[in-house]
C-alpha positions in Angstrom: 23.3 -4.1 13.7 22.0 -1.9 10.9 18.6 -2.8 9.3 18.8 -4.6 6.0 17.5 -3.0 2.8 13.9 -3.6 1.7 13.3 -6.3 -0.8 13.1 -4.9 -4.4 10.5 -5.9 -6.9 13.1 -8.0 -8.8 14.1 -9.8 -5.6 10.4 -10.5 -4.8 9.8 -11.8 -8.3 12.8 -14.1 -8.0 11.6 -15.4 -4.6 8.1 -16.0 -5.9 9.4 -17.7 -9.1 11.6 -20.1 -7.1 8.8 -20.9 -4.5 6.1 -21.5 -7.2 8.3 -23.1 -9.8 7.5 -20.6 -12.4 9.6 -18.2 -14.5 10.7 -14.8 -13.1 8.9 -13.1 -16.0 5.6 -14.9 -15.0 6.1 -13.9 -11.3 6.7 -10.3 -12.3 3.5 -10.3 -14.5 1.6 -11.7 -11.5 2.9 -8.9 -9.2 2.0 -6.3 -11.9 -1.5 -7.7 -12.3 -2.1 -7.7 -8.5 -1.1 -4.0 -8.4 -3.3 -3.1 -11.4 -6.3 -4.9 -9.9 -5.7 -3.2 -6.5 -5.6 0.3 -8.1 -8.8 -0.4 -10.2 -10.8 -1.9 -7.3 -9.7 0.8 -4.8 -10.9 3.4 -7.3 -14.1 1.6 -8.2 -15.2 0.0 -4.9 -13.3 2.3 -2.6 -11.3 -0.7 -1.2 -9.2 -3.7 -2.1 -8.2 -6.5 0.3 -5.1 -8.5 0.2 -6.0 -11.5 2.4 -3.6 -11.8 5.4 -1.8 -8.6 4.6 -4.3 -5.7 4.7 -6.7 -3.5 2.9 -6.2 -0.6 0.5 -8.9 2.0 1.2 -9.9 5.2 -0.7 -11.1 7.7 1.9 -12.2 11.4 1.9 -10.5 13.9 4.2 -12.7 16.7 5.3 -11.8 20.4 4.8 -10.1 21.8 7.9 -8.2 24.8 9.2 -4.4 24.5 9.4 -1.4 26.7 10.0 1.4 27.8 7.7 4.5 26.7 9.7 6.6 29.4 8.1 4.4 32.4 8.9 2.0 31.1 11.5 -0.9 32.3 9.4 -4.1 30.3 9.7 -5.1 28.8 6.3 -8.1 26.7 5.1 -7.1 23.2 3.8 -9.5 21.9 1.2 -11.2 18.5 1.3 -9.5 15.8 -0.7 -9.4 12.1 -1.5 -6.6 10.0 0.2 -5.5 6.4 -0.1 -4.8 4.5 3.1 -3.5 1.1 3.9 -5.0 -0.7 6.9 -2.8 -3.6 8.1 -4.7 -6.9 8.8 -4.7 -8.3 12.3 -3.0 -11.5 11.1 -0.2 -9.5 9.7 0.3 -7.4 12.8 0.3 -10.5 15.0 2.9 -12.3 12.7 5.2 -9.3 12.4 5.0 -8.0 16.0 5.0 -11.5 17.5 
């Protein structure tokens, strides 16, 4: 059996609207606001937690030496900021069983 397609934002909005008894437009606005707050908090406080799902974390990656796969030449990779998502234990336990 082939895996099903991921739920779209529209499908998620419809599901939330039906469960909460609100309009689809209101559910979409809630999702958009959660995303906006997550971005703002991750940038400002370096992390944003969604209870029961996980944590969005802003992290720094150190400079390091790498290798160009085409030529095999050693190159220096600069330090940079990266965004990571750490899955909560409750989520792992629920999904993995």
